[in-house]
C-alpha positions as CSV (number, residue, x, y, z in Angstrom):
1,X,0.2,-0.2,0.0
2,X,1.5,3.3,-1.1
3,X,1.3,6.6,0.8
4,X,-1.1,8.2,-1.6
5,X,-3.4,5.5,-1.1
6,X,-3.0,5.6,2.4
7,X,-3.9,9.0,3.0
8,X,-7.2,8.3,1.2
9,X,-7.6,5.5,3.2
10,X,-7.1,7.6,6.5
11,X,-9.6,10.0,5.8
12,X,-12.2,7.5,6.8
13,X,-13.3,6.5,10.1
14,X,-11.3,4.0,11.6
15,X,-13.0,0.5,11.9
16,X,-12.2,0.2,15.6
17,X,-14.3,2.9,16.1
18,X,-17.3,2.1,14.2
19,X,-17.2,-1.8,15.1
20,X,-17.6,-0.1,18.9
21,X,-20.4,1.7,18.3
22,X,-22.2,-0.4,16.3
23,X,-21.4,-3.0,19.4
24,X,-22.4,-1.0,21.8
25,X,-25.8,0.2,19.7
26,X,-26.5,-3.5,19.3
27,X,-26.5,-3.7,23.2
28,X,-28.7,-0.9,24.2
29,X,-32.4,-1.5,25.6
30,X,-35.2,-1.1,23.6
31,X,-37.6,2.2,24.1
32,X,-40.6,-0.1,25.4
33,X,-38.3,-1.6,28.2
34,X,-35.2,-2.7,29.7
35,X,-35.7,-6.1,27.8
36,X,-34.7,-6.9,24.2
37,X,-36.5,-9.2,22.0
38,X,-34.9,-12.5,21.4
39,X,-34.0,-12.8,17.9
40,X,-35.2,-16.1,16.1
41,X,-32.8,-18.3,14.0
42,X,-34.2,-16.6,10.8
43,X,-33.3,-13.1,12.2
44,X,-29.7,-14.1,12.8
45,X,-29.4,-16.2,9.7
46,X,-30.5,-13.2,7.5
47,X,-28.1,-10.9,9.3
48,X,-25.2,-12.9,8.4
49,X,-26.4,-13.4,4.9
50,X,-26.4,-9.7,4.7
51,X,-23.3,-8.8,6.4
52,X,-21.5,-11.5,4.3
53,X,-23.5,-11.4,1.2
54,X,-22.6,-15.4,1.5
55,X,-19.1,-14.9,0.9
56,X,-15.9,-14.4,2.7
57,X,-13.5,-11.8,2.7
58,X,-10.8,-11.6,0.2
59,X,-7.9,-13.5,1.3
60,X,-5.7,-10.9,-0.6
61,X,-6.3,-8.8,2.9
62,X,-4.4,-11.0,5.1
63,X,-1.4,-11.2,2.6
64,X,-1.5,-7.1,2.5
65,X,-1.3,-7.6,6.2
66,X,1.5,-10.2,6.3
67,X,3.6,-8.1,4.4
68,X,3.3,-4.9,6.6
69,X,3.9,-6.5,9.4
70,X,6.8,-8.8,8.0
71,X,10.4,-7.7,8.8
72,X,12.0,-6.0,6.0
73,X,14.5,-7.6,4.4
74,X,17.1,-4.2,4.6
75,X,17.4,-1.2,6.3
76,X,15.0,1.7,6.2
77,X,11.2,1.8,5.7
78,X,9.1,-0.7,4.3
79,X,6.0,-0.5,2.3
80,X,4.2,1.1,5.1
81,X,3.1,4.7,4.9
82,X,5.1,5.8,8.2
83,X,6.0,5.1,11.7
84,X,5.2,5.9,15.3
85,X,8.2,7.1,17.6
86,X,10.7,3.9,16.7
87,X,10.6,2.3,13.4
88,X,12.9,-1.1,13.6
89,X,13.7,-2.4,16.9
90,X,16.2,-5.1,17.0
91,X,15.4,-8.1,19.6
92,X,17.7,-10.6,20.8
93,X,16.3,-14.0,20.5
94,X,16.8,-17.1,23.1
95,X,19.7,-18.7,21.2
96,X,21.7,-15.8,20.8
97,X,20.5,-14.7,17.0
98,X,19.2,-11.2,16.6
99,X,16.0,-10.4,14.4
100,X,14.4,-6.9,13.7
101,X,11.1,-6.2,14.9
102,X,8.8,-3.4,12.9
103,X,6.9,-1.6,16.6
104,X,3.7,0.5,15.0
105,X,3.3,0.4,11.2
106,X,1.2,2.5,9.6
107,X,-1.3,1.1,6.6
108,X,-4.2,1.1,4.9
109,X,-6.2,-0.6,2.3
110,X,-8.0,1.3,-0.6
111,X,-10.5,3.5,-0.1
112,X,-13.3,1.4,-1.6
113,X,-12.5,-1.9,0.2
114,X,-12.2,0.2,3.3
115,X,-15.8,1.1,3.0
116,X,-16.8,-2.4,2.4
117,X,-15.0,-3.5,5.4
118,X,-16.8,-0.5,7.5
119,X,-20.0,-1.7,6.3
120,X,-19.3,-5.5,7.2
121,X,-17.8,-4.8,10.3
122,X,-20.7,-2.7,11.4
123,X,-23.2,-5.7,10.3
124,X,-21.1,-8.5,12.1
125,X,-21.1,-6.6,15.2
126,X,-24.6,-6.2,14.9
127,X,-24.8,-10.1,14.6
128,X,-22.6,-11.0,17.2
129,X,-24.8,-8.5,19.7
130,X,-28.1,-10.8,18.1
131,X,-26.4,-13.8,18.7
132,X,-25.8,-12.9,22.9
133,X,-29.5,-12.8,23.1
134,X,-30.5,-16.2,20.8
135,X,-32.1,-18.7,22.7
136,X,-32.1,-22.2,20.9
137,X,-36.2,-22.6,21.2
138,X,-37.9,-26.1,22.0
139,X,-38.3,-28.5,19.0
140,X,-35.3,-26.6,17.0
141,X,-34.4,-29.1,14.5
142,X,-31.4,-31.5,14.8
143,X,-27.9,-29.5,14.3
144,X,-29.3,-25.9,14.8
145,X,-27.1,-25.4,17.9
146,X,-24.3,-26.4,15.4
147,X,-25.3,-23.6,12.7
148,X,-25.2,-21.0,15.4
149,X,-21.9,-22.0,16.6
150,X,-20.5,-21.9,13.1
151,X,-22.1,-18.5,12.0
152,X,-20.9,-17.2,15.6
153,X,-17.3,-18.3,14.9
154,X,-17.3,-17.2,11.6
155,X,-18.1,-13.7,12.6
156,X,-15.4,-13.8,14.8
157,X,-13.0,-14.8,12.7
158,X,-13.8,-11.8,10.2
159,X,-13.7,-9.4,12.9
160,X,-10.5,-10.5,14.0
161,X,-9.4,-10.0,10.4
162,X,-10.9,-6.3,10.3
163,X,-9.4,-5.7,13.5
164,X,-6.1,-6.7,12.3
165,X,-6.4,-4.3,9.5
166,X,-7.5,-1.7,12.0
167,X,-4.4,-2.3,13.6
168,X,-2.4,-1.1,10.6
169,X,-4.9,1.9,9.8
170,X,-4.1,3.2,13.8
171,X,-2.7,6.5,13.8
172,X,-1.7,6.6,17.3
173,X,-0.7,4.1,19.9
174,X,-4.1,4.1,21.5
175,X,-5.8,3.0,18.4
176,X,-3.4,0.5,17.6
177,X,-3.3,-0.8,21.2
178,X,-7.3,-1.1,21.3
179,X,-7.3,-2.6,17.6
180,X,-5.0,-4.9,18.9
181,X,-7.0,-6.0,21.9
182,X,-10.1,-6.5,20.0
183,X,-8.4,-8.6,17.5
184,X,-6.9,-10.6,20.3
185,X,-10.1,-11.2,22.1
186,X,-11.8,-12.5,18.6
187,X,-8.8,-14.7,17.7
188,X,-9.5,-16.1,21.3
189,X,-12.9,-16.7,20.5
190,X,-12.2,-18.6,17.2
191,X,-9.6,-20.6,19.2
192,X,-6.2,-19.9,17.7
193,X,-4.5,-19.2,21.1
194,X,-5.2,-23.0,21.9
195,X,-2.8,-25.5,21.4
196,X,-5.0,-28.5,21.7
197,X,-5.6,-28.2,17.6
198,X,-9.0,-28.7,17.8
199,X,-11.3,-27.9,14.6
200,X,-13.0,-25.0,14.6
201,X,-16.4,-24.8,13.3
202,X,-17.3,-22.0,10.3
203,X,-19.3,-22.0,7.9
204,X,-19.0,-23.4,4.4
205,X,-16.7,-21.6,2.0
206,X,-15.0,-20.3,4.9
207,X,-12.5,-22.7,5.4
208,X,-9.3,-21.2,3.5
209,X,-9.9,-17.8,5.2
210,X,-9.4,-19.8,8.7
211,X,-6.5,-21.6,7.5
212,X,-4.7,-18.3,6.2
213,X,-6.1,-16.3,9.7
214,X,-4.6,-19.2,11.7
215,X,-1.1,-18.7,9.9
216,X,-1.4,-15.2,10.1
217,X,-1.9,-15.2,13.6
218,X,0.7,-17.7,14.5
219,X,3.2,-15.6,12.1
220,X,3.4,-12.0,11.8
221,X,0.4,-10.8,14.2
222,X,2.4,-13.0,17.1
223,X,5.9,-12.3,16.0
224,X,5.9,-8.7,15.1
225,X,3.2,-7.0,17.4
226,X,4.8,-6.7,20.7
227,X,2.6,-8.7,23.4
228,X,3.1,-5.6,25.4
229,X,1.8,-2.9,23.3
230,X,-0.5,-1.4,25.7
231,X,1.8,-1.0,28.3
232,X,5.0,0.0,26.4
233,X,6.3,3.6,27.2
234,X,6.6,5.9,24.7
235,X,10.2,6.8,23.2
236,X,11.4,9.9,24.4
237,X,14.6,11.6,22.0
238,X,17.8,13.7,23.2
239,X,16.0,16.7,22.1
240,X,12.6,16.1,24.0
241,X,15.0,15.5,27.0
242,X,16.5,18.9,26.5
243,X,13.6,20.6,25.5
244,X,11.5,19.1,28.8
245,X,14.6,19.9,30.7
246,X,14.7,23.6,29.4
247,X,11.4,24.1,30.0
248,X,12.0,23.4,33.8
249,X,15.0,25.5,34.2
250,X,13.1,28.6,32.6
251,X,9.9,28.0,34.7
252,X,12.4,27.8,37.7
253,X,13.9,31.1,36.6
254,X,10.8,32.8,36.2
255,X,9.3,31.8,39.1
256,X,12.5,33.0,40.9
257,X,12.3,36.3,39.3
258,X,8.6,36.7,39.6
259,X,9.3,36.4,43.2
260,X,11.8,39.0,43.5
261,X,9.8,41.8,41.2
262,X,6.7,41.1,43.9
263,X,8.9,41.2,46.9
264,X,10.4,44.5,45.3
265,X,6.9,45.9,44.5
266,X,5.6,45.5,48.1
267,X,8.8,47.1,49.4
268,X,8.4,49.9,46.8
269,X,4.3,50.1,47.6
270,X,5.3,50.7,51.4
271,X,7.4,53.5,50.4
272,X,5.0,55.2,48.2
273,X,2.6,54.9,50.9
274,X,4.9,56.6,53.6
275,X,6.0,59.5,50.8
276,X,1.9,59.8,50.2
277,X,1.3,60.6,53.7
278,X,4.0,62.8,53.9
279,X,3.0,64.8,50.9
280,X,-0.6,64.9,52.2
281,X,0.4,66.2,55.7
282,X,2.6,69.1,54.4
283,X,0.4,70.1,51.5
284,X,-1.2,73.8,51.7
285,X,-4.5,74.3,50.1
286,X,-4.8,77.6,47.9
287,X,-8.1,79.0,47.4
288,X,-7.4,79.0,43.3
289,X,-11.1,79.7,42.3
290,X,-11.2,82.7,44.5
291,X,-7.9,83.9,43.0
292,X,-9.2,83.7,39.4
293,X,-12.7,85.2,40.2
294,X,-10.7,88.0,41.7
295,X,-8.3,88.4,39.0
296,X,-11.4,88.5,36.6
297,X,-13.1,91.0,38.5
298,X,-10.1,93.5,38.4
299,X,-9.9,93.0,34.8
300,X,-13.2,93.7,34.2
301,X,-13.6,96.8,36.6
302,X,-10.3,98.3,34.9
303,X,-11.7,98.0,31.6
304,X,-15.2,99.3,32.4
305,X,-13.1,102.2,34.1
306,X,-11.2,103.0,31.1
307,X,-14.4,102.9,29.2
308,X,-16.0,105.4,31.2
309,X,-13.0,107.6,31.9
310,X,-12.3,107.7,28.4
311,X,-15.9,108.6,27.5
312,X,-15.9,105.9,24.4
313,X,-19.5,106.9,24.0
314,X,-19.1,110.3,23.4
315,X,-21.6,111.3,26.2
316,X,-19.9,114.5,27.5
317,X,-17.0,115.0,24.7
318,X,-18.0,115.4,21.0
319,X,-16.8,113.0,18.9
320,X,-13.6,114.2,16.5
321,X,-15.2,114.5,13.2
322,X,-15.2,117.1,10.5
323,X,-17.0,119.3,10.7
324,X,-17.3,118.9,14.4
325,X,-20.4,117.2,15.9
326,X,-22.3,117.5,19.4
327,X,-21.7,114.9,22.4
328,X,-24.7,112.6,23.0
329,X,-26.0,114.3,26.1
330,X,-26.1,117.6,23.9
331,X,-27.8,115.9,21.1
332,X,-30.6,114.7,23.7
333,X,-31.0,118.1,25.3
334,X,-31.4,119.7,22.0
335,X,-34.2,116.8,20.8
336,X,-35.9,117.1,23.9
337,X,-36.0,120.8,24.0
338,X,-37.5,120.3,19.9
339,X,-40.4,117.7,21.3
340,X,-41.1,120.3,24.3
341,X,-41.3,123.3,21.9
342,X,-43.7,120.9,19.2
343,X,-45.6,119.9,22.8
344,X,-46.3,123.5,23.4
345,X,-47.1,124.6,19.9
346,X,-49.3,122.1,19.0
347,X,-52.8,121.4,20.2
348,X,-54.8,118.2,20.7
349,X,-57.1,119.2,17.7
350,X,-54.1,119.3,15.1
351,X,-52.6,116.2,16.5
352,X,-55.9,113.8,16.4
353,X,-56.0,115.4,12.8
354,X,-52.6,114.2,11.8
355,X,-52.7,111.0,13.4
356,X,-56.6,110.1,11.5
357,X,-54.3,111.4,8.3
358,X,-51.6,109.3,9.0
359,X,-53.6,106.2,9.8
360,X,-55.6,106.8,6.7
361,X,-52.7,107.0,4.6
362,X,-51.2,103.4,5.8
363,X,-54.6,101.5,5.4
364,X,-54.7,103.1,1.8
365,X,-50.9,101.9,1.1
366,X,-51.6,98.5,3.1
367,X,-54.9,98.0,0.4
368,X,-52.8,98.9,-2.6
369,X,-49.8,96.8,-1.4
370,X,-52.2,94.0,-0.9
371,X,-52.5,93.0,-4.3
372,X,-49.2,93.2,-5.0
373,X,-48.6,90.6,-2.0
374,X,-51.0,88.4,-3.3
375,X,-49.5,88.4,-6.8
376,X,-46.1,87.8,-5.1
377,X,-47.4,84.6,-3.3
378,X,-49.1,83.7,-6.8
379,X,-46.0,83.5,-8.4
380,X,-44.4,81.5,-5.5
381,X,-47.0,78.9,-6.0
382,X,-46.6,78.7,-9.9
383,X,-46.7,74.8,-10.6
384,X,-43.7,73.4,-12.4
385,X,-41.1,75.3,-10.8
386,X,-37.9,73.1,-9.7
387,X,-37.2,72.6,-6.1
388,X,-34.7,75.1,-5.6
389,X,-36.7,77.9,-7.4
390,X,-39.3,76.9,-4.8
391,X,-37.2,77.1,-2.0
392,X,-36.1,80.6,-2.8
393,X,-39.5,81.8,-3.5
394,X,-40.6,80.7,-0.1
395,X,-39.8,84.1,1.3
396,X,-43.2,85.4,-0.4
397,X,-44.9,83.1,1.8
398,X,-43.6,84.9,4.9
399,X,-44.9,88.5,4.1
400,X,-47.3,89.5,7.1
401,X,-50.8,89.5,6.0
402,X,-51.9,93.1,7.2
403,X,-49.2,96.6,7.2
404,X,-49.2,97.8,10.2
405,X,-46.8,100.9,12.3
406,X,-45.2,97.9,14.1
407,X,-44.5,95.8,11.3
408,X,-43.4,98.6,8.6
409,X,-39.9,97.7,8.4
410,X,-40.5,93.9,8.2
411,X,-43.1,94.1,5.6
412,X,-40.9,96.5,3.5
413,X,-38.1,93.9,3.8
414,X,-40.4,90.8,3.3
415,X,-41.8,92.3,0.2
416,X,-38.3,93.4,-1.6
417,X,-36.6,90.1,-0.7
418,X,-39.6,88.4,-2.5
419,X,-39.3,91.1,-5.4
420,X,-35.6,90.0,-6.3
421,X,-36.2,86.2,-5.8
422,X,-39.1,86.5,-8.4
423,X,-36.6,88.5,-11.0
424,X,-34.0,86.3,-10.5
425,X,-36.0,83.0,-11.1
426,X,-37.7,84.7,-14.0
427,X,-34.3,85.5,-15.6
428,X,-33.2,81.8,-15.2
429,X,-36.3,80.4,-16.3
430,X,-36.1,82.5,-19.4
431,X,-32.7,81.5,-20.0
432,X,-32.6,78.0,-19.3
433,X,-36.1,77.4,-21.4
434,X,-37.6,78.4,-24.6
435,X,-40.6,80.7,-25.1
436,X,-43.0,77.8,-25.7
437,X,-42.4,76.3,-22.3
438,X,-45.8,76.1,-20.2
439,X,-43.8,76.7,-17.0
440,X,-42.6,79.8,-18.5
441,X,-45.9,81.2,-19.9
442,X,-47.2,80.5,-16.4
443,X,-45.1,82.3,-14.8
444,X,-44.5,85.0,-17.4
445,X,-48.3,85.7,-17.2
446,X,-48.1,86.1,-13.4
447,X,-45.1,88.4,-13.5
448,X,-47.1,90.5,-15.9
449,X,-50.2,90.7,-13.1
450,X,-47.5,92.0,-10.8
451,X,-46.3,94.8,-12.9
452,X,-49.7,95.6,-13.3
453,X,-50.7,95.7,-9.8
454,X,-47.3,97.3,-8.7
455,X,-47.7,99.9,-11.4
456,X,-50.8,100.6,-9.9
457,X,-49.5,101.2,-6.7
458,X,-47.3,103.4,-7.9
459,X,-49.5,105.5,-9.7
460,X,-51.8,105.7,-6.6
461,X,-48.9,107.4,-4.4
């Protein structure tokens, strides 16, 4: 078996693991209760035929196992795919001769053969479980017990061969030990370990496999697999010993260094606590907040004093302009004199007449501007305008509904802003679209209405 075939075979579940699982499943109780229904002879016979298909294992598998376990004829590796720990160990015989034993070879059969072995082992393990529960019924035909014994011996014979191949397939010492133990148990049941030489009852057609398996057990299986395989100690190389010693020395150095660091840290921590206590006792609290507030107050007071001292607002002194003006107090006094003079010269009747005339003028202007404002709002709501234009003309919707003395400045500013945006929108629309654009025609018509309303307002002034 070559290495490339070995890698493929090792990807399949080991025979020993699958056999263990099948054996465990066969011994489980049924869901209905702890007792398992006793199988009949027809059941076990059908299970045997389903497992073996009426023919024995290929004898070439034993030939393959014998070749893999046979001592090599020369130095170096044999046909196996690899080794675990030491490959070849010289063994001194009682007569003084020396032979070479390969301890733990690794090899595997072809993937297709391995799959068939897995299936066969699982079904044979289930058969063994059924045979454990089998009881010979009363009135059974003569020779039925012999047939059952032959069936059981044949199943153990094939399982011995399968677990011997699983031994070769194992990757670790533990896997090989488990397969070796299972193969030994099946060989003991078949009677390979007995020296009486009694005939072994097997099914017809399995006689050749029985003889080859007996030869294999007495030869490569017993001679090339150490009997103390499961108790053997793992080989340790010089490099592993040096690595272990080096790790131990490093661990001791690390522990010692950590202990010294901990002791030094504890000593330093105590000194730090002492220094902190001394520093806390010698500390002087400074009213930092009060100092900064006082500084800010002084700076603000100095600035205010300079502001008043220099008469920055021109309350007392006239600003240095050309021509020279008057101080603020002088202008306020003059304005107060004018107001007093107006009050002295004006009568209540005259003031009331002026107020009535002003209100009438305001109402007339409000009525005239109302048409202009309404037209501006219609222009802002012209359908088909792009989003940016509508956003800019949104100022038209903010014009107050009525003109009052209190909102005159706001009213005039909003109207002016709306007129400006409408003119910009008209210019942009005229440059971007043709004269036949429905959006431009509607916009132009409303702008014309705006012009008429505004001209009417101007003519009424």
